[in-house]
N, C-alpha and C positions, 0 to 999 in steps of 0.2 A: 872538513867539519871545523867550526870556529867555536871557542868557548866564549860564553857570555853570562856573567853572574851566576856562575855554577850550572847553568842550563845548557843542554845541547840543542841545537836547532838546525834545521835544514829547510831551505827555501827552494822548492822543486816546481816552479811554473804554477800549475793549478793547486799544488798541494804544499802545506806548510807544516812542519814537525817541530815540536819541542819535547824532548824526553820521552819520546814514544807517543804522545798525544799529537793528533793530527787534525788539521782543517783543510778540507779540499772542496773545489767547486765541482758539482757533479754535472752530468749531460743536461740536467734541467735547470742549470745555473742556480742550484741551491748550494749554500754553504754547509757542509756537513762535518760534524765534530765526531771524532772516535778516540777511545782510550787505548793504551798500548796493546790490549788484547784484541783490538779491532771492533769492539762493541760501539754502536752508535749512541752518541750522547745527545740528551735533549737540550742542552745549552753548553755555552762555551766553557771549558775547564779553566780554572784560574791561571794555569801556565800559558794559556793562550789569550785570554781575555786582554783586550785593549793593546794588542801587540801590532806592530807595523805590519807584520806578514799577513795577519787577519785583515786589517785594514786594506791592504793591497788586494786581497781577494775580493772584498766587497766593492772596491773600486772597479775591478775587472767586471764583477757581475753586473754593476750599474751600467757600464759601457755596453756589455753585450746584449743585455735585455733591452736597453734603451735603444740601441742601433736596430735590434730586430723590430721593436715596436714602431720605430720612425720609418723603417723600410716598408712596412705593411700600410701604414697610413699613407705614405707618398705614393706608392704603386697604385693604390686604389683611386687616389686623386688623378694621377695620370691616365688611368684607364677611363675615368669619366670624362677628362678633358681631351682625350685622344692625342696625347703628347708623344712625340718621337723620342724613344729611349735608345741610346747606343748599345750594341751587343757587348762592348767592352765592359760596361758596368755589371752585366750578368756574368761575365768571364772573370771578373776581378774578385768577386765576392759571392759565396753560395747563399748567404742571406739575402742579398738582392735577387739572385736567381729564383729562390723559392718564393719571394714575396711578388715578383713579376709574374711567375706561373700562376699563383694563386689569384692574382688579380686579373689575369687573362691578357696581360701585355706582352706582345710579340716584339722583342728587341730588334732594331734595324741593324743589318750587318755592315752598311756603309758607315765608315767613320765620319763623324761630323767635322766640318771645317773649323780650323783654329778660330777662336773668337775672343778678341780682346775687350769685348764689351763687359763692364763690370756687372751688368745686369744678368749675365750668364752664370750658371753654376759650373764650378770646376770640381772634378773628382779627385779625391786624395786617398790613396791606399796606404794604410799603416799596418805594421806588424807588432805583436806583443811578445815579450820574452817566451811565453808559453806556446808560441807558434800559432796563435789565433791571427788571422788577418782580418781587416775591416776597411771598406771603403766608405768614405763620407763625401757628401755633396755640400760644398761651402760656397758662399759668395766669394768672388775672386778678390775683392778689396780687403777681406779680412782673413783669407785662407792662410797665409804665413804667420799670422798671430796665433791662430789655432794650432798650426804646426808646432810651434814653440812650446805652447801650453801643454798639449797632450803628451809631448815628448818629456817635459820636465815633471809633470805632475801625474801623468797616467801611464807612463812607461810604454807609450806607443810611438814607434819611430816610423817616420815617413819613408816609403819605399818606391812610390810610384805616383804620378799625376797625369791626368789627361782631360782634354775638353770634353764636354757632354753635349754642347749645343742646346742644353735645356735652360730656358731663360726663367728667371725669378718671376712668379706672378706678380702682376701690377699691385694687386691688393695685399700681397704677402708683407706682413710686418716684420722687420728684423727682430731677432731675439734681443733681450735686454742687454746682454754683454756686447753685442754689435752695436746697438744704439748708444751705449755708454762709450764705446770706442770711437764712434763717429762723432760724438759730441766733444771729444777731447783729441783733436789731431796732434800728432807728435807724442802722445802719451798713450797710444793704443794698447801696447802690451802692459803697461802698468794698470790701465782700466780693466783689461781682461783679468788680470791676476786679482785685482781687488773683487771683481764679481765672482771669480772662481772661489775665493776664500769664504764667501757667504753660502755657496752651494749651487751657484749657477754653472752649467756646463753644457756641453752638446747634447746632454741626455736629460736634463730636468732642471727644476728650480729648487731653492731651499725649502725645507719644512718650516711651518709657521709656528715654531716653538719661541715664544716671545722672550723667555729667560736667556735662551742661547743667543737668539738674534741681538738682544741688547748688549750682550758681552762683545759680539762681533762689531756692532756699532760703535761701541766705545773704543775698541781698537782702531777701527777705520777713521773715527774723528781724531784720533791721536797720531796716525801715520799718514793717511792720505785724505784729509778733510775736503779737498776739491771734489771728491766723488760722493760725498755723504748726502747731498740733497737729492741726488739722482737715485741712490740706493734707497733712501727713505721714500721717495715717491713711488718706486717700484714695489716695495714691501706694502706701502698703503694700498696700491691698486690690487695686489694679491689678496690682502685681508678684505678688501671691499668686494671682490669677487667671490671669496669663499664664504662671505656673510656669516650668519649666525654669531657665535661668541667672538669671532674674529673682527666683527665691524667696529667694535669700540677701540680695537687696536689700530684699525685703519684711520680712525680719527686722530689718534696720537701721533702715528707716523707722518700724516699729512701736516699736522701742526709743527712737528719737529723738522720737517723738510723746509717748510717756510723759514723757520728760525735759523736753520743752518744757512739758507740762502743769504739772510741778512747779515749773519755773523761773518761770513766769508766774502760778502760784497758781490754775490752772484747776481746778475741782471738777467733773469729770464725774459722771453718775449711776453709782452703784456697781455696780448690776446690769448696765448697759450696758458698763461697763468690764471687768468680770469675764467677760462674754460675749465680748468682744474677746480677752482673754487666752485663753480656751478655744478660740476659732476658730484662732488662730495656733498654739496648742499642738497641736491636731488635725492641722495641716498641717506640723508640724516646723519652724515658722518662729518659735519663741519662744526668744530667747537666755537663756542662764543669767543674765547680768547684769540683764535686765528682770524675771526672776522674783525674784531677790534684792532688787531695788529695790522691788518690790511688797510683799514681806515686811516691809521696813523702813517703807514707807508705811503698812501696815496696823497695825504694832505698835511704834510708837515708845515710849519709856520712859513708862510711866504711862497708856498708851492702854487703851481697852476695846473689844474686838472682838465683834461680834455673832456668835451660833452659825451663822447663815447665811452670814456672811463667811468664817468659818473652813471651813465645808464647801465653799464655792466655791473657796476658795485650795487646799484638798487636791485638789479635783477638777482644777484646773489642773495641779497637780504630776503628777498620775496620767496625764492626757491627753498631757502633754509627752513621756512616756516611750515611745518607740517601739523603741529597741535599748538595750542596756547603756551606750553611750556617752552617753546622754541623762541619766544619773545624774550628779549633781555633788556634790563633797565636802560642802557646806553645806546640802544639801537637807533632811536630817532636823533640822538645828539651826534652819533657817527655819521648819519646820512646828512644832516645839516652841515656838518664840518666840510665833508667832500663837496656838497653842493656849493657852498660858499667859495671854495677854492676853484670851482668850475664857473663861477660867475652866474649861478642859477639861483632861483628863489628857493631858500630852504624849506619854507612852509609848503610850497607847491610840490616839492619832491617828497615830503613826508606824506602829503595828501595822496600822491600817486602811489606811495608805498601802501597806505592804508586801503586804497581802493583795490589793490590786489589781495591783501592778506584778510580783509574783513570777511569776504565771501568764504574763505577757507576755514577760519577759526572763530569768527563771530566778533562783535564789538565788545571791548573790555572783558574778554573771556579769560578765565584762568587766574591764578594767583600772581598776576603780573601788574599790580597797581602802579609801580614805579614806571613801567614802560608806558602804560596808557597816560598817566598823569603828564609825562614829559612829551608824549607825542601830540597830545590834544591841548597843550597849554597855550599854543599860539592860534594861528588862523587855519590850522590844518583841518579841523572839523568842518568849519564853514566851506573850505575849498573842497573837502571830501563830498559833502552834500551836493555841491554844484556838479562834481564829476559823476557822482552816483547818487541820485535822488532817492533810491530805495534805503540809503542809510538812515533816513528818518524812521522807517519802520524797524530797523535794527535797534534804534535807541528806544522805541516804544516796547521792545521785548526786554529790556533791562529792569533790573531791581535796584533798589539803594545799595544793596551789598556788592553790586557789580563794580561800583565805583569806590574810590577810597573813603568817601564820606557821602552822607545824604546831600550836603551842600554841593558837592561836586556832581552828583547825579541830577540835581535840579538844574545845574548850570548846562549839563548835557542836553536835558530837555529843551531848555530855553534857546540855547546856541544852535541846535539843529533844526529848530522849528517844530520839534515834536510837541512842545507845550501849547504852541498856537493851535495845533490840530486837536489836542485833547480838550482845550477850552472852548473850541468851535469858532475861534477867530479866523481860522483858516479851514476851508472845507476840504472833505476827501477822507475823513475817518469814519468808517461804518459804525452804526449804532451798536452799542454794546462794548466796544473796544475800550472806552474809557473806564467802564465798570470792571472789565477784565484786568486792566492794569492796576486798578486800585486794589482789587482783591490780592493779586499776585504780590504786590508790594507790601501790603499789610501782613500776608502770611510769611513774608521773608524775614519779618523782625524777630529776633530771638527773645525769649522771655527773660533772659538774664540781663539784657540791656535797657536802659531808660528809653521809653517810647519817644520817637523822633517828633519834635513839634513842627518841623519842616513838612514832614508828611502829612500831618494832621491839617496843617494850613493848605497844602496843596489840594487834599480832598475837599476841604470847604470851597476852595476856588473852583473846583470841578463840579460842585453841586448844581449850578444851573444847567450845565450840559447834561450831567447825569439824570436830572429830572426830565428835561427835554427828550432824551433818548427813551425813558420809561422802560428801561432794562433793569430788572432787580439787581441790586448790588448784594453779593454774598460776603458776609463777614468771614474772617479766618477761623472757623471753627476747627477743633482738633479733628484729624483724620488718621486712621491707622498707617503707619509707615512714613509718616511726614512729621518734621520737627514741629514741636508746639510753639505757638506764637501768641503774644497777648491778644486778648480779645477786646477791642476798642469800643466799649459800650458808650462812651461819651461821644465818640465820633458818630456812632449809629444814631444816638439822639439828636445830634445836630443835623445829620442827613435827613432825618425825618422832618425836622423843622423846615428844612428847605424843599420838602416835597419830593425827595428822592425815594424811590421804592426800595425796599429791602426784601431779600428773599427769605422764605419761611425758615425759621431756625430749626436745627435738629432737636430730637428729644434731649432734654437737660443741656441744651446748648453744646452738646458733644462732650459734657463734663470737663470744661477747661480748668476748673479750679478757681475759687473765689480770688486767690491771690493774683491770678493772672487776668482778672477782669478790670479793665482800666476805666476809671470814671472821673478823674480828678479835673478834667476841663468842664465838665458838666456834672457835678456831684449829685444832683437831685433826679436826674434822669426822667424828668417829667413826661417828655414825649415817648420815650421807649417804654416806660412802665404803663402809659396809657394805651399801648398796643397790647391787646389781650394775648397775641401769640408769644411775645417776648416775656411779658409778665408771668404767663403759665410756665414757660420753660426755664425761666430764671428762678422761679420759686422751686420747681423741681430739681434744678442743678444744686442749689443751696441746701435743700433737704437732703439729697443724696450724699453730699459731702460731709454733712454733719453726722449722718449715719455710718460714715466710712464705708459706703458700699463699695464692693470690689475687693475687699481685704478677706482673708480666711475667716470662716465662721468662729473658730474657737481653737483652743489648744496652744502649744508652746509656739508654733510658727506665728500665731497671731500676736504673741507678746513681742515678737522680733519687730513688728511694725510699729505698734503703740503700746509701750510698756507704761503701766500707770504711775510708777514712781518717777519717771522722767519729767523734767521741765519742758522739754521740746524734743521733736525727733527731726529726721532729715527733711520731710515734706511738711513740717508744721508751719503755721502762719507766723511770720516773724514780726508782723505788725498787723494792725486791724485793716482788712481789705476795705477799700472805699465802698464797695457794693453793700457791706454790713451797715453802713451808716445811712443808708437809704431807707425810706419808710418800709419798703418791702423787706429789706434785709433785717431790720429790726424786728419786724413782725415774725419772720421765719426763725429767728434766733429765740424769741420769747416762747413761741410754740414748741419749739425743740427742747427748751429747758424745762418746760411743764411736763413734756413727755418722759424725759429723763427721771423727773421726780416721781411720776406715776409708775414707772418701773420699780423705783425703790419701793414704793408703797405696796406694790404687788408681791413683793418677796423675790429674792434673788439667791442662787447659790454663788459660790465664790467666782466661777468664771463668768457668770451674769454680772457681777460687780465690775469685773475687768472691762466688759463691754460697755458698761455705763461710763466708767472713768476714761476710758481711751480717747473718746472724742474731745475731751477737755485738754488733753495733751496736745491734740492737733490744732485746736483754735487759740490755745495760749492766752495771751494778754487781751483778747476780745472779751473775756470774762471780766477783767478788771474795768474795761471801758464801758461795756454796753450791758452786762448781765448782773449787776450788783442786785443781791437779794438776801436779806437777813433770814427770812423764813426758809428759803431754800438751803442757806448755810447750816441752819439748825437741823434740817432734815438729813443732810449728808453727814453732819457730825454725829448723828445718832445711830449710824450704821454700826452694827456689831459685828466687826470683822473676825474676832476670835471665834464666835459662834460658827461662822461660815467655815473657817478653818477646820474647827472640830468635826463638822459634818463632812468635810472632805477627806479627812485622815482614813487610812486604811483599818484602823482599829480604834476602839474606845479609848479615851484618854482623860486624864484629870486636867480641868480647865487651869487652875492656878499653875500647875506644871507647864502647860503649853504656853501660857501668858509669859512665864518666867523664861522659857527657851526663846520665845519670839523677841523678848526684850534685849536678849544677847545677839540678835542678828541685825544686820544693816540692810537697807535696800540694795539689791543686787539683780543684775540681769540673769535670766535662767539660761546658764550655758552648760551643756553637757546632760548626762542623765543621773549623775549621782553627786552628792555634796562633797565639799572638801573635807580632809581627814578629821580636822578639829570639830567641824560642825557635825560630822558624822558620829563622833564620839558623844557629843552632847544629845544628839538624837537617839542614839542607843540607850543613853542613860534615862532619858525621858520616856521613850517608847520602847521598852525592851522586847526581845523576841520576835523581831520583825525579819521577814525573809529580805533577799537583796533587792527584789523588785518592789517590795512594799517600803523599804527604805527610800528608794527613789520617788516613789508616789508621795510619801510623807513630806520629804524635803521640797518637793514642788508645791505642795499644798501651803506648808509653813512660808516658803519664800514668797510665793504669791500673796499670802496674807500680809506679810511685812510690807511688800511693795505697794499693796492697796492702802494699808495705813498711812503710808507717806504721800500717796496720791490724794487721799481724803484730806490730810492735813494741808497740803497746798491748795486744794480746791476750796476748802472751807474759808481759808484766809482770803482768797480772791473773791469769793462771793460776799463776804462779810464786809471787807474793806475796813 
């Protein structure tokens, strides 16, 4: 017994003990922990945790379970293939005997002839200090390296060796440690030990715990960097095979492997390397940085690239693209660089690239404007159309936002020949296709952006073709679930002048809002307003908007939309919509103002007054420009707001007292259910003996009255000018 840091320990083969606490390997190859009283513990006690003795037990367990598993798999394979297995194998190891019996393999009694062929497996029998024996079948060329490793790292000593006569299957791939040894002749033992340090052994591979692996990789880079690229490649393959969350790690390990090759001036076989790139591209695990580095590696200044290398590089680019997001801004530039080094036509190579990726992801697809701008800036588009004529129809499916600008979109139409099809200069476009494209393009324009004059001019250029097709053009009316677009009434007016049929408008034009009706190119809309369909629905749309249709009927929630004391709200007209300056627009505004005055004369309560004032907040400055009316101003100025407030209070009150209280208040949004403390005090002094709910009711009536007074003051000033 030996003393160590005050603790007594004993190492007894399968059993390890410290101060009475034991760890042992049972017959089922499980590590079992017990306290000094012999009670089984659920986890390792502190005295045994992370000790060399316990680690030794786990190494033994791994070897025994791995050997048993491998023997069963191999025996079943031999049974299927009808392989001759020598009796010596069954006699040397009970694990092999059991596996062969279970698989139905009858060992041959005659010993095999000695075989010097390295393709034959040699049997190696080892013994462990705990008296376990184990016979392994190894490739002859690597056997003595494994002998040294299992002796130094796993405590297995070689005791016997014999020929098996079993040849390695032709399609059997060596394990990674054996491949690493074969790649470094003269350094086989060093390579094997490097692989073993990561967790590769005769019985398994390392676990894919990235944080642990990164520490081991840093150590390998510092101690044996020549093995780093191969180890990184193997880890990348393992992560790729595992899939799921490990795939992103596969991308990183592959990229680091290529970087390590360049840093250590390793020159792998070019075909093998390009096949690696292609494999990871197929799985979506090839980083943009790795591809760009490959282009620089292939075509540095003054380099000559072989045609086959160019073809393989382009193939990698194609295979990497699974979605539009896989396109990167410098992709075309990288291909052009490699093409020039190969003496090929760069634009022809880019066209070949596009011919392969456009069917996958579409033309100008995704948020990749820089890629498409670069790829299509030369003659690649024209060459693509020659290679793939259906590209013209891909272009016809584009809208202006698919290109970096409307001008670039029009350039695509022209260069591809799509514009000639649209205008009818070239035959082949079905009737109605030009009308569809025009609608889709108009519907794609956002309301927050100034309408594109190029698109308007294109529509006018298409007018003769649209008229000849006689397929009604549908304007971009609002539809549920779709982004609202400007409604180009001026373009509709011009199309009618050219004899282009327009589809029937929906009720109220779909309620686009007057601010989104575009008229500035043809402000009078003489053709459109002469069409009874459009005149009727335009009138209805303006009327509905002035009536604020669609908002809640009354109450506090209504005030949150259009509060009478506000100068403007979020959706208010910021300037006078052009449609309001048309004869029809002026007429609708005048009729509506007269209706508001009639509502005043008919008598209103306080909330009715809010309803009358709210639309004026919405239309804002239109009153200043188009609705000046001194008589209307006098009518609104005559409204007795205090009387309406008194009628809405929960109790009778003295008018002078209420007027005095309202004079101390400022216009405010109605927020919450009760007034601020200082206002609450004034309300209690003016209206004593109110319940809590009555105080809230009184406050809302008073505040609404103050807000209406401010709204009336503002409106009277606008009407009277």
